[in-house]
C-alpha positions as CSV (number, residue, x, y, z in Angstrom):
1,M,-11.3,-22.6,-13.9
2,V,-8.0,-22.1,-12.2
3,S,-6.2,-21.7,-15.7
4,I,-8.8,-19.1,-16.8
5,Q,-8.5,-17.1,-13.6
6,N,-4.6,-17.1,-14.1
7,Y,-5.0,-16.0,-17.7
8,A,-7.5,-13.2,-16.6
9,L,-5.0,-12.0,-13.9
10,A,-2.2,-11.8,-16.3
11,G,-4.4,-10.0,-19.0
12,V,-5.7,-7.4,-16.5
13,Q,-2.2,-6.7,-15.2
14,A,-0.7,-6.5,-18.7
15,A,-3.7,-4.1,-19.9
16,E,-3.2,-1.8,-16.8
17,I,0.6,-1.6,-17.5
18,L,0.4,-1.2,-21.2
19,I,-2.8,1.2,-21.5
20,G,-2.7,2.9,-18.1
21,A,-5.3,4.7,-16.2
22,G,-8.8,5.1,-17.7
23,N,-9.5,3.5,-21.0
24,G,-11.7,0.9,-19.3
25,I,-13.1,-0.5,-22.5
26,K,-9.7,-0.7,-24.4
27,K,-8.3,-2.5,-21.3
28,F,-11.1,-4.9,-21.2
29,E,-10.8,-5.5,-24.8
30,K,-7.2,-6.3,-24.5
31,A,-7.6,-8.6,-21.5
32,K,-10.4,-10.5,-23.2
33,Q,-8.1,-11.0,-26.3
34,Y,-5.4,-12.3,-24.2
35,I,-7.7,-14.7,-22.3
36,E,-9.1,-16.0,-25.6
37,K,-5.9,-16.4,-27.1
38,Q,-4.5,-18.4,-24.1
39,C,-7.6,-20.7,-23.7
40,A,-7.5,-21.5,-27.6
41,A,-3.8,-22.4,-27.3
42,H,-4.6,-24.8,-24.4
43,G,-7.8,-26.2,-25.9
44,I,-10.0,-24.5,-23.3
45,K,-13.6,-23.6,-24.5
46,I,-14.8,-20.5,-23.1
47,D,-17.7,-18.2,-23.6
48,T,-18.1,-14.4,-23.4
49,D,-19.9,-14.4,-20.0
50,T,-17.1,-16.5,-18.4
51,I,-14.5,-14.1,-19.7
52,Q,-16.3,-11.0,-18.4
53,I,-16.7,-12.6,-14.9
54,A,-13.0,-13.7,-15.0
55,I,-11.9,-10.2,-15.8
56,E,-14.2,-8.5,-13.1
57,N,-12.8,-11.1,-10.5
58,A,-9.1,-10.4,-11.7
59,W,-9.9,-6.7,-11.5
60,K,-11.2,-7.0,-7.9
61,D,-8.5,-9.6,-6.8
62,L,-5.9,-7.0,-7.9
63,G,-7.5,-4.4,-5.8
64,L,-8.2,-2.3,-9.0
65,D,-11.9,-1.6,-7.9
66,Q,-10.7,0.6,-4.9
67,K,-10.9,4.2,-5.4
68,Q,-7.3,5.5,-6.1
69,L,-6.6,8.4,-3.8
70,T,-4.2,10.9,-4.7
71,E,-1.8,12.2,-2.2
72,K,-3.6,15.4,-1.4
73,E,-6.8,13.5,-0.7
74,T,-5.1,11.0,1.5
75,V,-3.4,13.8,3.5
76,S,-6.7,15.9,3.8
77,E,-8.6,12.9,5.1
78,A,-5.9,12.3,7.8
79,E,-6.2,15.8,9.1
C-alpha cells in the first residue's frame, strides 16, 4: 500500500498545482487517473474504493482538509 499512497500524494499534489483552488471533482478525477496509470504501469491491481481512500488520506496528509484562512481572517482572529 506504500506505493499506492505515494502515487496518491503525487497525484493530489499535481492536481492541486495544475487545477488550483476549488474544482474538487475535477482534481479528484485527475488524481484518480494518475493513480490508476501508475498502478497499471507497475502491475498493481487496485479498486475504486482503495483509490478513493488513498486520495482522501493524501489530501489529509498534505493538510488540504484544513480551512484556508485569508490574511484578513487571520488578522481579525488575532485581534
